[in-house]
VEXDREN-2710 file (C-alpha; in Angstrom, 1 decimal):
% VEXDREN-2710
k/r/px/py/pz
1/MET/-23.8/8.5/24.7
2/ASN/-26.8/9.9/22.7
3/PHE/-26.3/12.0/19.6
4/SER/-27.6/12.9/16.2
5/ILE/-25.5/13.3/13.0
6/GLU/-26.0/13.7/9.2
7/ARG/-25.4/10.5/7.3
8/GLU/-22.6/11.9/5.1
9/ARG/-20.6/13.2/8.1
10/LEU/-20.6/9.8/9.6
11/LEU/-20.2/7.7/6.5
12/LYS/-16.9/9.0/5.2
13/PRO/-14.8/8.6/8.4
14/MET/-16.2/5.0/8.9
15/GLN/-15.3/4.1/5.3
16/GLN/-11.8/5.5/5.9
17/ILE/-11.1/3.3/8.9
18/ILE/-13.2/0.1/8.2
19/GLY/-10.1/-1.7/6.7
20/ALA/-8.7/-2.1/10.2
21/VAL/-11.8/-4.1/11.3
22/GLU/-11.0/-7.8/11.1
23/ARG/-13.5/-10.0/9.2
24/ARG/-12.3/-13.1/11.0
25/GLN/-11.3/-12.0/14.5
26/THR/-10.4/-14.0/17.6
27/MET/-11.8/-11.3/19.9
28/PRO/-15.4/-10.3/19.2
29/ILE/-14.7/-6.7/20.1
30/LEU/-12.3/-6.3/17.2
31/ALA/-15.4/-6.4/14.9
32/ASN/-16.6/-3.2/16.6
33/PHE/-15.9/0.5/16.2
34/LEU/-15.1/2.4/19.4
35/PHE/-17.2/5.6/19.7
36/ARG/-15.8/7.9/22.4
37/ASN/-15.7/11.5/23.6
38/VAL/-12.3/13.1/23.2
39/ASN/-12.2/16.8/24.2
40/GLY/-16.0/17.1/23.5
41/GLN/-15.7/15.6/20.0
42/LEU/-16.6/12.2/18.6
43/VAL/-13.6/10.0/17.8
44/ILE/-14.3/6.6/16.0
45/THR/-11.6/4.0/16.3
46/ALA/-11.0/0.6/14.6
47/THR/-8.2/-1.9/15.4
48/ASP/-6.9/-5.4/14.6
49/LEU/-4.3/-5.2/17.4
50/GLU/-1.5/-4.6/14.9
51/LEU/-3.1/-1.5/13.3
52/GLU/-5.2/1.2/14.8
53/VAL/-7.0/3.9/12.8
54/SER/-9.1/6.8/14.3
55/ALA/-11.2/9.5/12.7
56/THR/-12.4/12.6/14.5
57/VAL/-15.9/13.9/13.6
58/ASP/-16.5/17.5/14.4
59/ILE/-19.7/17.2/16.4
60/ALA/-20.2/17.9/20.1
61/ILE/-21.1/14.9/22.2
62/GLU/-21.5/13.9/25.8
63/GLY/-21.5/10.6/27.6
64/GLU/-19.6/7.4/28.0
65/ALA/-17.7/5.5/25.3
66/ILE/-19.5/2.6/23.5
67/THR/-18.5/0.0/20.9
68/ILE/-20.8/-0.8/17.9
69/PRO/-20.5/-3.6/15.3
70/GLY/-18.4/-1.9/12.6
71/ARG/-19.4/-3.4/9.3
72/LYS/-23.1/-3.7/10.2
73/LEU/-23.2/0.0/11.1
74/LEU/-21.4/1.0/7.9
75/ASP/-23.8/-1.1/5.8
76/ILE/-26.8/0.6/7.6
77/CYS/-25.4/4.0/6.8
78/LYS/-24.7/3.2/3.2
79/SER/-28.3/1.9/2.8
80/LEU/-29.9/5.1/4.1
81/PRO/-31.0/7.9/1.7
82/ASP/-28.6/10.8/1.1
83/GLY/-29.1/13.7/3.5
84/SER/-30.6/11.4/6.2
85/LYS/-30.3/12.3/9.9
86/ILE/-29.2/9.5/12.1
87/ASN/-30.0/9.3/15.8
88/PHE/-28.1/7.1/18.3
89/SER/-29.4/6.2/21.7
90/ILE/-27.9/3.8/24.2
91/ASN/-30.0/1.4/26.4
92/GLU/-28.0/-1.0/28.5
93/ASP/-26.1/-3.4/26.1
94/LYS/-27.7/-2.2/22.9
95/VAL/-27.6/0.9/20.7
96/THR/-30.7/2.0/18.8
97/VAL/-30.0/3.6/15.4
98/LYS/-33.0/5.6/14.0
99/SER/-33.3/7.5/10.7
100/GLY/-36.8/8.5/9.5
101/LYS/-39.0/5.5/9.8
102/SER/-36.0/3.1/9.9
103/ARG/-35.0/1.6/13.3
104/PHE/-32.1/-0.7/14.0
105/SER/-31.0/-2.3/17.3
106/LEU/-27.4/-3.4/17.6
107/LEU/-25.6/-5.2/20.4
108/THR/-22.8/-3.3/22.0
109/LEU/-19.7/-4.5/23.9
110/ASP/-18.1/-2.8/26.9
111/ALA/-15.8/0.0/25.7
112/LYS/-13.4/-0.8/28.6
113/ASP/-12.4/-4.0/26.8
114/PHE/-11.5/-2.2/23.5
115/PRO/-7.7/-2.7/23.0
116/LEU/-6.3/0.8/22.3
117/VAL/-2.6/1.2/21.6
118/ASP/-0.7/2.4/24.6
119/ALA/0.8/5.9/24.4
120/VAL/3.8/5.9/22.0
121/ASP/7.1/7.5/22.9
122/ILE/7.9/9.5/19.7
123/ASP/11.6/10.1/19.1
124/ALA/11.6/11.5/15.5
125/SER/9.1/13.0/13.1
126/ILE/8.9/14.4/9.6
127/THR/6.1/16.2/7.6
128/LEU/5.5/15.5/3.9
129/HIS/2.8/16.5/1.5
130/LYS/0.3/13.7/0.9
131/ASP/1.0/13.6/-2.8
132/ILE/4.7/12.9/-2.3
133/LEU/4.1/10.1/0.2
134/GLN/1.3/8.5/-1.9
135/SER/3.5/8.5/-5.0
136/LEU/6.4/6.8/-3.1
137/ILE/4.2/4.1/-1.8
138/GLU/2.3/3.5/-5.1
139/ASP/5.6/3.2/-7.0
140/SER/7.2/0.6/-4.8
141/SER/4.7/-1.3/-2.6
142/PHE/3.6/-3.7/-5.4
143/ALA/6.9/-5.6/-4.9
144/MET/6.2/-6.5/-1.3
145/ALA/6.3/-10.2/-0.5
146/GLN/3.2/-12.3/0.1
147/GLN/3.5/-14.2/3.4
148/ASP/7.2/-14.9/3.1
149/VAL/8.9/-16.8/5.9
150/ARG/11.5/-14.0/5.8
151/TYR/9.0/-11.8/7.6
152/TYR/11.0/-8.6/7.0
153/LEU/10.1/-8.9/3.3
154/ASN/6.3/-8.8/4.1
155/GLY/6.3/-5.0/4.3
156/LEU/7.6/-1.7/2.9
157/MET/10.9/-0.3/4.0
158/MET/10.8/3.4/4.6
159/GLU/13.9/5.5/5.4
160/SER/14.9/9.1/5.6
161/ASN/18.4/10.5/5.4
162/GLU/20.3/13.4/3.9
163/GLY/17.3/15.2/2.6
164/VAL/15.9/12.1/0.9
165/ILE/12.9/10.0/1.8
166/ARG/12.9/6.5/0.2
167/THR/10.6/3.5/0.0
168/VAL/11.8/0.0/-1.0
169/ALA/10.1/-3.3/-1.4
170/THR/11.3/-6.7/-2.5
171/ASP/10.1/-10.3/-2.4
172/GLY/13.5/-11.7/-3.2
173/HIS/12.8/-12.0/-7.0
174/ARG/12.3/-8.3/-7.7
175/LEU/12.9/-5.0/-6.1
176/ALA/11.2/-1.6/-6.4
177/LEU/12.8/1.6/-5.1
178/ALA/11.2/5.1/-5.1
179/GLU/12.7/8.2/-3.5
180/ALA/12.0/11.9/-3.3
181/SER/14.2/14.9/-2.4
182/THR/12.9/16.9/0.5
183/ASP/13.9/19.9/2.6
184/ILE/13.0/18.0/5.8
185/PRO/15.8/17.6/8.4
186/ALA/17.6/14.2/8.0
187/ILE/16.6/11.8/10.8
188/ASP/18.6/8.8/9.5
189/ARG/15.8/6.4/10.3
190/GLN/14.8/3.1/8.7
191/VAL/11.6/1.2/9.5
192/ILE/9.6/-1.7/7.9
193/VAL/5.8/-1.1/7.7
194/PRO/3.6/-4.3/7.6
195/LYS/1.8/-5.0/4.3
196/LYS/-1.7/-4.5/5.6
197/ALA/-0.8/-1.2/7.2
198/VAL/0.7/0.0/3.9
199/GLN/-2.5/-1.0/2.0
200/GLU/-4.8/0.7/4.5
201/PHE/-2.6/3.8/4.6
202/MET/-2.9/4.0/0.8
203/ARG/-6.7/3.9/1.1
204/ILE/-6.6/6.8/3.5
205/LEU/-4.2/8.9/1.4
206/THR/-6.5/8.6/-1.6
207/THR/-9.4/10.1/0.3
208/THR/-7.6/12.9/2.1
209/GLU/-5.7/16.1/1.3
210/GLY/-2.9/18.1/2.9
211/ASP/0.3/17.3/4.8
212/VAL/1.1/14.0/6.5
213/GLU/3.0/14.0/9.8
214/LEU/5.0/10.8/10.3
215/LEU/6.0/10.1/13.9
216/PHE/8.5/7.4/14.7
217/SER/9.0/5.4/17.9
218/GLN/11.0/2.3/18.6
219/ASN/8.2/-0.1/17.7
220/HIS/5.5/2.0/16.0
221/LEU/4.8/4.4/13.2
222/GLN/2.2/7.0/13.7
223/ALA/0.7/9.1/10.9
224/LYS/-1.6/12.1/11.1
225/ILE/-3.4/13.6/8.1
226/GLY/-6.5/15.7/8.4
227/GLU/-8.9/14.2/10.9
228/ILE/-7.3/10.7/10.6
229/GLU/-4.8/9.3/13.0
230/PHE/-3.1/6.0/12.1
231/VAL/-0.8/3.8/14.3
232/THR/0.8/0.6/13.3
233/LYS/3.3/-1.8/14.8
234/LEU/6.6/-2.1/12.9
235/ILE/8.2/-5.3/11.6
236/ASP/11.1/-6.1/13.9
237/GLY/13.9/-7.2/11.5
238/LYS/16.7/-6.0/9.3
239/PHE/15.8/-5.2/5.8
240/PRO/18.2/-6.5/3.1
241/GLU/21.0/-4.3/1.9
242/TYR/19.0/-3.3/-1.2
243/GLN/21.8/-1.1/-2.7
244/ARG/23.8/-4.2/-3.4
245/VAL/20.9/-5.6/-5.4
246/ILE/20.7/-2.7/-7.8
247/PRO/22.9/-3.3/-10.9
248/VAL/25.7/-0.8/-11.5
249/GLY/27.6/-0.6/-14.8
250/HIS/25.2/-2.4/-17.1
251/GLU/26.5/-0.9/-20.3
252/HIS/23.9/-2.2/-22.7
253/ILE/20.7/-0.1/-22.7
254/ALA/17.5/-0.7/-24.7
255/THR/15.1/2.2/-25.1
256/ILE/11.5/0.8/-25.6
257/GLU/8.0/2.3/-26.0
258/ARG/6.5/1.5/-22.6
259/GLU/2.8/0.9/-23.6
260/LEU/3.7/-1.0/-26.8
261/LEU/5.9/-3.4/-24.7
262/ARG/3.3/-3.7/-22.0
263/THR/0.6/-4.8/-24.4
264/CYS/2.9/-7.2/-26.2
265/LEU/3.9/-8.8/-22.9
266/MET/0.2/-9.1/-21.9
267/ARG/-0.6/-10.9/-25.1
268/ALA/2.4/-13.2/-24.9
269/SER/1.6/-14.1/-21.3
270/ILE/-1.7/-15.7/-22.3
271/LEU/0.3/-18.7/-23.5
272/SER/2.9/-18.7/-20.7
273/ASN/3.2/-21.4/-18.1
274/GLU/0.5/-20.7/-15.5
275/LYS/2.8/-21.7/-12.6
276/TYR/6.1/-20.1/-13.6
277/ARG/4.9/-17.3/-15.9
278/GLY/8.2/-17.4/-17.9
279/VAL/8.9/-15.2/-20.9
280/ARG/12.1/-15.2/-23.0
281/LEU/13.4/-11.8/-24.1
282/THR/16.0/-11.7/-26.9
283/PHE/17.7/-8.3/-27.3
284/SER/19.3/-7.8/-30.8
285/GLU/20.1/-4.8/-32.8
286/SER/16.9/-2.7/-33.1
287/THR/14.6/-5.6/-32.1
288/LEU/13.3/-7.2/-29.0
289/SER/11.9/-10.7/-29.5
290/ILE/9.3/-11.9/-26.9
291/GLN/8.5/-15.7/-26.6
292/THR/6.4/-17.8/-24.3
293/HIS/5.3/-21.4/-24.2
294/ASN/3.4/-23.7/-22.0
295/PRO/3.3/-27.5/-21.2
296/GLU/0.6/-28.0/-23.9
297/GLN/3.3/-27.1/-26.5
298/GLU/1.5/-23.8/-27.3
299/GLU/3.7/-20.8/-28.1
300/ALA/3.4/-17.1/-28.5
301/GLN/5.9/-14.7/-30.2
302/GLU/6.0/-10.9/-30.5
303/GLU/8.5/-8.5/-31.8
304/VAL/9.1/-4.9/-30.7
305/GLU/11.3/-2.3/-32.4
306/ILE/13.8/-0.9/-29.9
307/ASP/16.7/1.5/-29.7
308/TYR/19.5/-1.0/-28.9
309/GLN/23.1/-1.3/-30.3
310/GLY/24.6/-4.0/-28.0
311/PRO/25.3/-7.7/-28.5
312/GLU/22.5/-10.3/-28.7
313/ILE/21.3/-11.2/-25.2
314/GLU/18.7/-13.8/-24.3
315/ILE/17.2/-13.6/-20.8
316/GLY/14.2/-15.3/-19.1
317/PHE/11.9/-13.4/-16.7
318/ASN/8.6/-13.8/-14.9
319/VAL/6.3/-11.9/-17.2
320/SER/4.1/-10.7/-14.4
321/TYR/7.0/-8.9/-12.7
322/LEU/7.8/-7.0/-16.0
323/VAL/4.1/-6.0/-16.5
324/ASP/3.9/-4.8/-12.9
325/VAL/6.8/-2.4/-13.5
326/LEU/5.4/-1.2/-16.8
327/ASN/2.0/-0.5/-15.1
328/THR/3.7/1.6/-12.5
329/ILE/6.0/3.7/-14.7
330/LYS/4.2/6.6/-16.3
331/SER/6.7/7.8/-19.0
332/GLU/6.2/7.1/-22.7
333/GLN/9.5/5.2/-22.8
334/VAL/11.5/2.9/-20.5
335/HIS/15.2/2.0/-20.4
336/PHE/16.1/-1.6/-19.9
337/HIS/19.7/-2.0/-18.6
338/VAL/21.0/-5.5/-19.5
339/GLN/24.4/-7.2/-19.2
340/ASP/24.2/-10.9/-19.9
341/THR/21.9/-14.0/-19.6
342/ASN/22.5/-14.4/-15.9
343/SER/22.4/-10.8/-14.7
344/SER/19.5/-8.9/-13.2
345/LEU/17.5/-6.4/-15.3
346/LEU/17.4/-2.8/-14.2
347/ILE/14.4/-0.8/-15.5
348/VAL/14.2/2.9/-15.2
349/SER/12.2/5.8/-16.6
350/PRO/14.2/8.3/-18.8
351/ASP/12.2/11.0/-17.0
352/SER/13.3/10.1/-13.5
353/GLU/16.3/8.5/-11.8
354/GLN/14.3/8.4/-8.5
355/ARG/12.5/5.3/-9.5
356/LYS/14.5/2.0/-10.0
357/TYR/13.1/-1.5/-10.6
358/VAL/15.2/-4.7/-10.6
359/VAL/14.0/-8.1/-11.9
360/MET/16.0/-11.2/-11.3
361/PRO/16.4/-13.6/-14.3
362/MET/14.9/-17.1/-14.4
363/ARG/15.8/-20.2/-16.3
364/LEU/13.4/-21.4/-18.9
END
């Protein structure tokens, strides 16, 4: 496989798929890109066995498939001047990369050993605009668990039913739900997408435009957007019944300036316990009191004016969880739905009922 290509035409697709290349891999070939000829065009693929991402580059090529060290090739392309022409030539087990007076010789591995995902039996599909899907993932994925033994929490639940597509994430201490109304046919499907796949998918969405086609099979989710094709294994497990976690009937509602509250919580968190990150919120008529302390007997206190007419309620929370929600919501104000000291907090934007955030209380 010998070909020439402009630096910029090769650099962007490699940057889009590099996240699938494992830095610490058990199989040396997983550190490589697969370059292959598909219908006369160049297709570059990266995989970590759980996730496979491919980018099609619109240049005519001929010859056999090869694999090239991914991060080394990407770093070489980044370091070349803008507008450079790059020439690739294969000689036995090495590929020579030339550009101007620069020359690099990289070791290749046999393309036959590259572990491509087998053909996936698609049984359902939906098409969404990229902006809708990106917003759903951004507004919910931050609540995914980090290496929880309950493996079904280490990902993002995605479901489609009755003209609504919904994403939900929870780590057992908080929950984030985002949904969008669509005119797509209901497919009544629920899947759990692994955390790494969610993060890589978000990177791709931020660099592409247009519609995203989501294709579902028993064990895989496949996505196509522009010249990028993305396939990930799904987490095999049952997601918690999240609807039971969302408080219903919390009659006490506090309306608060979002940015003011966010900055007050950030300041108070400086003196919170580094391990538990606890903050005490006291809701009283027209005022929210914020208090933190740490084992060194240091304390912080803030007060925020709020629109609240209910009884005095004192609740403890992990301050980081509250800040994460306030960083995600974009409206000027937020509504805090509270009930009592032992009940979960429901946070919503007055601008949209399609985003809901639940934070469990903690003892301080």
